[in-house]
N, C-alpha and C positions, 0 to 999 in steps of 0.2 A: 466341705465340712470343716468346721473349726474344731480343732483338737487342742485342749489346754492341759497343762500338767500342774498338779498341786505341789506347792513348795514343801509341805510337810511330808508328802509321799516320797519326794526325792531324797530326804535325809535318811529315810528307812532303807533306801536302795532295795525295795522289794521287787519280786518278779513282776508285779503289776506295773511298777514304775519302768522296769526294763522293757516290758512289752509296749507301754505307751511311747517310750523313747523311740523304739524301732518303728512304730507306726508313724510317728512324727517325721522321723528321717525319711521314710519311704515316701510320705506325702510331699515333703519339700523337694525331694529329688524329682518327683513326677511334676510338681509345679514349675520347677526350673525348666524342664524339658518342654512343657507346653508353652511357657512364656517365650523361650527361645524360638520355638516354631512360629509362634504368632508374630514375633518381631520380624522374622525372615519373610513371612507372608506379607506383612505390611510393607517391607522394603520392596518386594516384588511388585506389589499393587502400585506403589508410588512410581517405580521405574516404568511400569506399563502405562501408568496415567500420563507421565511425561512424554512417552512415545506417542500416545494418543493425542496429546496437545499439540505435539510437533507436526503430526500428520494433519490434524485439524487446522493448524495455521497455514499449512500449504494449501489445503482445500479452500480456505477463506481467501488466500491470495489468488488462487485460480478464479474465484468469484469476482474479486475486484478487477482482475484483468479482463474478464468477460464483460464487466460493466463498462470499462474503458473502451473495449472494442466496439460496444454498442452505444457509443456516445451520440450517434445520430438519432437513436430511439430513446426519447426522454423517459418513457414509462419503464422500459427495461433497465436503463442505467440507474434511475433513482431507486427502483425497487431492489435491484441487486445490491446497490451500495447500502441501503438500509439493512438488508438481510446480512450482509457481510459485517456491518457494525454490530448487529445483535449477536451473531455467532462469535464475534471476537470478544464481546463481553462475557458470553458463556465460557469461552476459553479462559478468560481471566478468573471467573468464579471457580472453574475447575482447578486452576493453579492454587488459588486460596485454600480450596478443600484439601488438596494433596499436601500443602504446607502444614495445615492443621493436623492432618493424619500423622505426618512425621513428628510434630511436636508432641501430640497426645499419646499416640501408640508407641512409636519407635523410641523416642527420647525418654519418656516417663518410664516405660516398662524396662528398658535397658538399664536405667538408673536403679530401679528396684532390684533387678537381678544382680547387678554388679555391686551394689552396696549392701543391702540387707541379707540377701541370700549368701553373699560371701562372708559376712560376719558370722552367720549361722554355721557355715562350714568350718571356719576357724575355731569357733567355740566347740564344735563337735570333735575336732582333732584333739583339743586339750582334754575334753572329757574322756575320750577313749584312752588317752595316754594315762591320765591319773587313775582311771578305773583299773587299768592293767597293773599299775604300781600298787594300788590298794590290794588287789588280789594276791600279788606276790608277797606283800607285807603280812597278810593274814596267813599264808601258807608257811612263811618263814617263822612267824610267831608260834604257830601250831607245832612246828617240828623242833622247837627249841628244847633240849634235854632238861630234866628237872635238876640234875646234879651239877649243871654248869650255870652258875648264877650270872656270870657276865654275859653269856649269850642270851639268857632270858632277858636281862635288862636291855641289851642292845635291840633285840627283836621287839620288845615292848615299846621302846622309844621310837623306833622306825614306824611301827603301826600307829602310834599316837600322832606323829607328824603327818603321816600319809592321810589318815582319816580327817585331820584338820584341813589339809589342802583340798581333799576330795569335797568336803562340805562347801568350801568357797567356790570351787569350780563348778560343782553341780548346781549350785544356786544361780550362778551367772548363766549357765547353759539353759537352765529352765527359764530364766528371765528372757534370754534371747529367743527362745522358742515361743513364749507367749506374746512377746512384742511382734515377732514376725507373723504369727497367726492373726494378730489383730490388724497389723498394717496391710497385710495382703488384700484384705477386703476393700479397704479404703483406696489403695493404689489402683487396683484393677477396675473398680467401679468408676473412680474419678477419670481414669484414662478413657474408658469406653464412653462415659457420658460426655466428655468433651468432644470425642469424635462424632457422636450421634448429634450433638448440637451443631457441629460443623455441617453435617449433612442437612439438618433442618434449615440452617441459614442458606445453604447452597440452593435447595429447592424453593425456598421462599423468594430468593433473588431471581431465579429463573422464571418463576411464576409471574413475578411483578414485571420482568422484562418482556415476556411474551404477552402479558395482558396489554401492555402499551402497544405491542406490535399487532395485536389481533385486529383492530379496525382496518389497518392497511391490508391485512391478509384477506379479510372479508371483502374489501373493495376490489382487490385484484381478482378474487374468485368470481365476483360478478362480471368484471371486465373480461375474464378469461372465457367465459361462455360466449360472449359476443365475438371474441377473437377467433374462436374455433369456427363459428358460423362464417365470419368474413374469409377465413383461410379456405374453407370449402368452396365458397363462392369464387374466390380468385382462382382456385385450381380448375373449376369448371370453365371459367373464361379462358384460361391459358390452354386448356385442352381443345377448346373450340378454335382458337387462333391457330394452334399447332395443326389441327386438321385442315383448316382453310388454307394455310400456307403450303402444306404438303400437296394439295390439289392443284397448286398453280403450275404453270408452264414456264420454266426458266430458260428455255432454249434461246429466246430472243430478249433476254433480260438486259443484255449489254446495250441495246438500243435506247434504253431509258436514260443513259448518261448524257446529260445536256449541260451546255454552258449556262450558268446562272450568275450574271454580274451582280444581282441584287440579293445574294444569299445573306442571311441574317449573321452568320458567323464569318463573313468575309471570304469564304472559300468558294471560288467560282467553280472549281471542278477538282475531284480527287479520286484516286484509285491506285491499284498496283500496276507497276511497269518494271520491266527488266532494264537496268542501266549498265552500260559498258564502262568499266573502270578505266581510269586514265593511266594505270600502271603499265609496265612493259608487257604483261601477259594478256591484257585486254579481256579480263574475265568479266562475266555477266552476273549481276546481283539483283535480286528482286527487292524493291523498295516501295514505300507508300509515297506517291507523289501528289502534290496539290498545287493549284494555282490560286495564290491569295496575295492581295495588295500589289497586283501587277508584278509578282515575282513567281518564279518556278522553284519550288523547294521540295525536299524529300526527307523522310524519317526512316530510321531503321527500327526503332521501338517508339512506343507512344510517349514515353517519358523523355526521350532524347530531344534535345534542341534541334529544330529543323535546320538542315543544311541547305544553304541557298545555292542553287545551280545558276540561276540568272537573276541578277538583282533588279534589272530594269528591262522589261520585255520590249520596250521601244527600240532597243539597240539590236534586236534579234530578228532572225528569220527562221522559218520552219520548213522542212522539206521531206519528201519520201526518200527512203534509202533502198534501192533495189539492187545495188552492186555488192551485197554481202550475202552469205549463205542463209542467214536467219530471215524468217518471214516477219511481216508486219512491223518493220523497223521504220523509224523516222529520226530526224536530227534537228536539234535546236542549235543554231549557230549564232555566236556573239562575236564581237570584234576581237576578243582575245582567246576564245576557246570554243569548243563545240561539245555537245553532249548527245551521245547516241543512245536511243531508247527503243524498247520493243514492247508492243502491246500483245494481248493474248489472241485477239481476233482482228480481222480487217475492219470491222465496224468500230471497234474500240480505237484502232489507229486513226481512222477518219474523225472520230469524235475528239480525240486529243489534239490532232492537227487543227481542227476547227476551233477548239477552245483556246489554243495558243494564238491563232490568228485574231480571234475576237478580243483576246486580252490585249494584244498589240494595238488594235484599233481603239479599244476602250482607253488604254493608257494615253494615246495621243489626244483623244478627245477630252479627257478629264484633267490631264496634266500638261496641256500645251503651253502653259505659261512658264513652266519650270524648265526652261531651256538649258540651264546650267547643269542639270542632272544628266544630260546627254553624254557628258564627258566622264561620268563615273564608270569605273571598270567593275565587272562582275566579281563577286567575292569568291574566294576559293572554299573548298569543302572544309568543314570543321573537322579537326582531327587532332588528337594529342596522344602522347605516350601515357596511357593509363597504366594502372598497377598490373592489369592482366598482360600487357605487352612488354613489361619492363625487362630489359635484357638481363641475362644471367651474367653476373660478374665473375671474373676469374677467381676461383676459390682460394681464399686465404684462411686456412682452417687449422685446427689442432694446435700443435706446439708453436707454430709461427705467430699466430695471434696472441696466444697466451704469453709468450716470452716478451713480445713487444709491450703488452699492456702492463704486465707484472713488473717490468723494468722501471716504471714510473715510481718515484719515491712515495710511499704510503700505500701503494696498491698491493703490497704483498700480504696484506691481511684484510679481512672483510671490513667495509666502511662503517657498518653499523654495530657489529658485535666483536670485532677483532679476531675472528677465527682465521688462523693462518692458511695460506695456500688456497685462495678462493678460485672457483672455476666458473663463476657467472658474472654478468655485468649488466648495469642499467645504462643503456646507450644514450638516453636523452639527458641523464644526470652526469654521465661520464665517470662512474664509480664501479668498483669491483665488489662482489657479494659472495657469501657462502651459500650453500644450497638451501639452508633453512630461511635465511633472509631473503633470497631470491623468490622463494615461494610466497612469502609475505608481501614482497613488492609486486608480484603478479596479482595478488588479491586486491591491491590498491586500485588497479585499472591502468590502462595505458595512458590516460591523461595525466597521471602522476609518474609512472615509471614503466619503461619498456625493457623487459628482461631478455637477454640473449646469452647463450652458452659460449664461453671462450674456447671450448674444445670441440663442440658438436656442430655449431653453426658456421657458415661461411661469412666472411667479413669483407665488405667493400673497402677499397683503399681510403676513401674520404672518411668513412665511419671510423676506421682504425686510427686514422690520424686525429680525429676528434677525441677518441678516448685517450690518446697519448698527450693531448694538450690540456686536459682537465686532471682528473685523479681524485683520490680519496681526501688528500690533504686540503686541496682547494675547496672542495665541496663542504667538508666538515667545518672549515673556518667560517663558512656562510651559515650552514644549517644548524651548527652547534655552538654558535657564538655566545649564547646566554645559558647554555646548559649548566655550567658550573655555578653561574650566578643564581640560577633558579633551584640548585640543589638536585638536579636530575641525575640519576645514576645511569651511566651508559651500560648496556648489557654486556656480559662476558660470555665466552664460549661455554656451552653447557647450560645456560640459563633457560628456565621454562619458556615455551614458545609464546604463551599469552603475554608474558613480560616483554619479550623482544618485540612482539606485534604492537603492544601499546606504545613502546618507545618509538618505533618506526612511524606509526601513525601520527604521533605527536610531532615528530621531526619533519616529515614531508607533507602530510595532509593539513595538519593544524598549523605547521610552521611556528610552533611555540617557542623554539630556541633561537629564532632568527632575530638579530638585533635590528630594530627599525631605525633608520637614520633620521636625524633632525633635518629641518628644512635647509639650514645653513650647510650641514654635511652633504646633503644631496646636491645643493647648488655647487659646492666646491668640486664634487665628484664629476658633475656634468661639464663644468668649465674645464677641468683637467683633461677629461676625455676629448673635448673639442680641440684643445691644444695639441694633444697627442695625435689626433687625426690630421691636424695641419702639418705637423712635423712629417708624418708619413706621406702627406701629399707633396710637400716641398722636396722631399728626398727623391720622389719618383718623377718629378717634372723635368729633371735633367737627362732622362733617358732619351735616346735618339728616336724619332718617330719611325714607325714601320712603313716601308714603301708598299704600294699596292702591287698585287700579283699581276702577271701578264693578262692581257685581255682574253676572256674566255671566248671560244669560238662556238657559234650556234650551228648545230647540225641541220643539214637540209632534211626536210621531210621526205620520207620515201614513198608515201602513198598519196592517193589523190586527194584525200581530205586535208592534207597539210597545205595545199595551195589554195584552199577555199576560203582563207581569211579575207577580211575586207581590205580594199586597196588603201595604200598609204600607211598600213600598219605592218609590223613584223609578223612573219609566219610563226605560229606557235610550235613548240618543240614536242615531238612524240615521245621523248625519253627525258628522264630526270637529269641525266648527266650527258655532257658533250665529251668527246674523246679526251680532250686536254684536262677536263675536270677529273675524269676517271684516272688518268695517268698521274695527276697531282695527288689524288687520293692514295693511289698505290705507293707513291714514293714515301709517304709518311709511315707506312706500315710494311716496309720491305722485310721485316723480321717474321712476318706471319706467313707460314707455309701455304695457307689457303690462298692469300692474296698474291703470293709469288706465282702460284700455279695459274691464277687468273690472268697474270700479267705476262705469261710466256709469249715469246715473239710470234711463234706460229699459230697461236690461239687467238680467239676473239670472242665477241658476243654473237652467238649464232642467230640467224634470222628466225623469227617466231613464225607460227603457222600462217599468220595473215601478212607477213612480209613487212611489218612495221618497224623492225629493228635491223640495222645493217651491221656488218662485221667491222670491228674496230682493229685497224692494223696500222703499223708504222707510227705508233703514237710516240711522240718524243718524251723522254724521261726527264724528270726534274731532279733526279738525285744529284746530277752534276750541274751546278748553276751556270757555268760558262756554256756548256752544251745547250742548256735550255734557252739561254739568251740568244745563242746563235740560231736556234731553230724557231724561236717564237718572234713575233713582231715586237717592237719596243713597247715598254710599259705605257699604259695609258696615263693621262694626267690624273692628279689626285682629285677625288670627288670634291664637289663644292661644299658638301655638309658632312664632315668627319666627326666622329665622337671625340670628346676630350681624352687625351692620351693618358692622363694620370688619374689615380683614384681620388674621388671626393673633390675634384677640382672646382665643380660648380656648386658645391655645398658651402654656405657661409653661416658661421655661428652668429647668433643674435640673442638678445636677452629675451627669453620667453615670458609669457604671462604667468606661467605656473610651472614649477619644477615637480616632476613626478617620476616614479620608477619606469614608466613607459618612455619618458624622455631619456633617462639614463640608458635604457636598452637601445634606444635609437642611436645615440652617439657612440656607445660602446660597440655596436655592430659595425659602424663605420671605422672605428679605431682598432678593430680586429682584436678586442680584449675579451676573450671568452670568460675569464673570471668575473669581470664586471657585468657581463651579460647574464651569467648564472645568478649573480647577486641581485640584479634587477628583477629577474623572474622570481626569485625567492621573496623579494619585497612586494610582490603583487603586480609586477609590470605585465601588461598584456602583450603577448607575442605578436599580435597583429595591430598593435597600437598605431594610430594614424596621427601624424603631425599636421594638424589643420593649418598651422602657420607656415608650413613649408611644403606647399604643392601636394599636400596629403600623402606624403611619402611614409613608408612603413619601415620597420627595422630590417626586413629582408632586403628592401631596395637599398638601404644604406650599407648593408653588408656587401651588396653587389658593387656599390660605389667604392667601398674599401678594398675590394679586389681579393678577398679571402675566400677560398673555397670551403674551408673548415667552418668559418663563421656562418656561411649559408647552410651548411649541413646541420649545424647546431640548432638553428632556428627552425629548419624543416623537421627535425626530429622532435622538436617541442611544438608541433602543430601549426607552424606558420603557413599561411595561405600562399601557394605558389602562383596564383592568378590574381591576386589583389592588385588593383590598378591605382595609380596616383591621379592627381588632378589632370594630367595630360593624357590619361587613358593608357598609360604605359605600365605594364606588369614587369616583375623582375626579369623575365626573359628579354623584354625590350631593352632594358638598361644593360644587361650583360652583353647583348648584341652590339649596342651602341659603343660600349667600352672595349669591345673586342676580347672579352673574357671567355675564351673557349671552354675552359673547364667548367665554369659556372653554367654556360649554355647546355653542356652535356648533362650536368647534374639536374637542371630544371627539366629537361626533357624526360629524364628518367623518373622524376617525381611527378609527372602528369601535367606539365605546363602546356597551355593552349597556344601553340605557335601560330595559330590563325587569328588571334585577337588583334584588332587594329586600334591604334590610338586616335586621338581627335583629328590628326592629320591623315587618317586612313592608311597608316603605315603598319605593316606587320613586321615581325622580326626578320623574316626572309627578305622583304623589300629593303629593310635597313642594312642587312648584311650584304645584299647585292650592291647597294649604293656605296657602301664602305669598301667594296671589293675584298671582303674577308672570305677567302676560299674555304678555310676551316669550318667556319660557322655556317656558311651556305651549304657545305657538305653535310654537316650534322643535321640541319633543318630539313634538307631534302631526303636524306636517308630516313629520318623519323617519319616523314610523310609517306614515302614509298612503303615503309614497313607497315604503317597503318592501313594503307590501301590493300596491301597483300593479305593482311589479316582479315580485312572485311571480305575479300574475295574468297578466302578459305572457309568462311562461315562464322556463325556466332560463337562456336565452341572453340575456335582456334586461339591458342595461347602462345604459341612458339614464335611466330614471326620469322623473318629471314635470318639464317645463321650468319651470313656475311655482315648484315647489319649489327647483330649482337656482338660479333668479334670486334667490329670497328669501335663500337661504343665502349667495349671493355678496354681496348687499347687507349682510347681517349681518356677514360676514367683513371686508369693507372698512370698515364702520362701526366695528367693534370695534377694528381696527388703526389706522385713520387719524383717526377722529372719535368716540372712545368717549363723549363727553358726550351724543351723540344718543340713546344707549341709556338714559339716565336718564329714567325715566317721570315724566310730569307735572311738569316743572320749574316751571311757573307756580303750580301748587298748592303746591309747596315754598316759594316765595317769599311766598305768602300766609299760611303758618303762622307763628305767633308764635315 
C-alpha cells in the first residue's frame, strides 16, 4: 500500500502527522526485511542453479563418452551426439537465465536497498534529532520566568531557531518518504518483470530447440519398436543355441583338432599347451600355441606379440618324451635349442605331433627353393624389462635428495613463484617447486611435467644427477626469456592460485615467454654443438682400448637332453651362466653381503629336483688379476668386429637441408649439453625426432653415442622411445652394447628396452655383447632375461622378480652414476699394455 504524507500536515506537526510517520517507518522497515530476504533467496537459487548446471554438464559428458564408446553403432552414436548437443544448449540457456536473475533481482534490489532506503534512514535520524530539540526548546520556553527578561528572550530565540530548522528537516524528510514510496513500486515491478521476461525467453528457446529435435525423436521412436522386436528374436535364437550346445557330448571333443594347412587365417593348428621354461627352475606355464607360416609360436595374452619358439620348422624334429614324470609330453628340437611341451590328453599330444610333422613336410614342399633359409637360427623368446618388473633402486630419500638438489644455485626457491625452501620437483624439467605450484604442475599432465617429492619419494641415482645438472636458473632462462619484454608479471608467494595457474600454463603449455630463434641463430647453435661433439670425441680417442676378458667356459650339460643337439653344432647350455661368469659377476659386487654369502667356498648352487644344475665349486676368483691370469687360459684374440671405442666417432657433421629444433636436440644429445636439449624441447623439438639424412637416428641414439647416462635419462623422462630403431634396425640398446656403455645398457633395460630385437643383420644386443666379449653387458642382458622368465613362471600377477637380480641392477645403477670408473674392465691389464 502506498502511504503519502502531505507537506502542509507536516508543518502543523499534528498527532495525525506523527501517526502517519510511524506507519511509514514501520512499512519501510518491513519492506527492507522482505527485500533482503528476497535477495538472499535469489542468491541461493542462483547457486543451486549453478550446481545443477555443473551436474548437468557432467551428465552430458557421460552421454558423449557413451556415444564415443558406441562408435561402431552409427544409430546410437549419432543420436546420442545430437541429444548431448541439445542438452548442452539447454545448459547454456540455463546459464543465461541465472545471469539475468542475478542482474534483475539481486543487483537491482540490492541497489534499491542500499541507496534509497539508506537515504530514508539517514533522513529519519535527522528528523528524530530535531524533533527532540524542538520539544526541549518548547519546554524551556514554557518554563522561563516572567520577571527574568533575559531568560525569556533566550528561550524565545532558541525556540524560533529550532522551529525554523525543524521546518526544513521535516519537509526534506517528507520529500524522502514520498520519493521512496513512489520509487519502490517501479523498482520492484521493473526487477520482477525483467526476471519473468528472462523465463519467457528461456522457455521459448527450449521450445524451439526441442521442436527441431522432435522429428529425430519420432524417427527413433519408430525404430525403437523394431529394435525391441529384433532383440527378442535374437534372445530366442541364443537360448536355442545355448540349449543345443549344452546337449552336446564334449568327452571326445579333442579329436576334432586337425591339421589344416589351407586355413584362411594362416593358422594350421592352435590350442593350449604347457611349456617348460628354460630357466634354472624348469617351471611349467600354460600358453596358447599355434602353428602358422611354418613357425611354432605362443602367446601369453591375446594382445601380446607372438613369441617365436621355432622360426623354421624344416630345421626341427619332434618326438615323444617318456623319461620325465609328467604325462603327454613331447619335445620340438632345433639345432640350437629344444622346447618341451605337454598336452592335456594323449589324443591331443598325438594331434600336435602330427601337426608339427605335417608342417615340416609342408615347409619342405612349399619352400624347397629357399635353401639359404636353412642356416637361420631360431629366434629367442621375446622379453624385456617392463615397468612391472623394474627393480627397486636403493632408496635415496629425505634430506639426502633434498640437500643435493637444493644445493644447485637457484633451486633454493620455487622456480615459478619464488616461494623459499621448496619440497617438490619436476623431474622432466629439472626444477624445484613449492607445494602449490607442484599441484598446478600435476594438473598439466605428465606430458608437460612429472612431479615428485624431494622428501617423500625415493630417487634413482641417474635421476638425481639429472636434477643436479639442470636447475631453476637454466630452465627460467629458457622459459622466461621474453617475460619481461611482454610485460608478464611473475607470481609472488601468497598470490591467488588462479593467477599462478594462468602464469604456469602460459609458461610451460603455451610457451608464451620462450624466445624463438631465427634461422641463422639456429644454424649457429647446431654448428657449435657439432663442434663441441667433435672436441669430446677427439679427447676420448686417446684412451687405451679395453682388452677382452678371458674366454668363458661352457658348462657340460648334465642331463640326457643336453647331448641331443644336432651333430657338428655346440651343445646348448642348460644354465644362463657358466662358473667363470658367475665368479666374474661376484667379483664386481664383493661389497654385497648377499653375494658374498653366495660365493662362500664351501657353498654352491644346489642341484634342482630334475638334476639339471650342478654344484659350482673351486671357481677361481677374479678379484686378484694375477691369480686369475694364472688360473685361466690366455685371453682370446680380439673379435673381428669391435664397436668404436670413442663416443660419436662414426658421426660426421654435414650441412643439412633444413635446420630445426629437432636437429638442435639431435646434436645437443650427442654433445651432452642438457641446457641446449631443454632449449630445443622448449622450441618445439620432437623428442623422437628422426634424422632421415643420417641413418634415421634419433636424439636418444645420439645420446648413447655421446656416452652420457644423464643425457639418456633426460630424454627418457621426456617420453623418448627406448625401442625406436634406426635405418640399420638398431635401437638405443644395440648402440649402447656396441659402444660398451654398461651404465646405459642397465638404464635401458630398466626402462623397458626389448633386448631380443634384432637389427638387419639379425643381431641382438646379446649376440653383439658376446661378439665383443663384454662380460658386464652379457651379464646384465642374461640377468634381465632370467628375471623375465622367473616372473613368467611365477604367474601373471608377479611383480617382484629375483632379489639377486634387483640387487645387482641396483649396484650397476649406482656405480654407473656415481663411480663409472669401476665399470672399466681389467684396469690393471690396461696399465700393463704398452
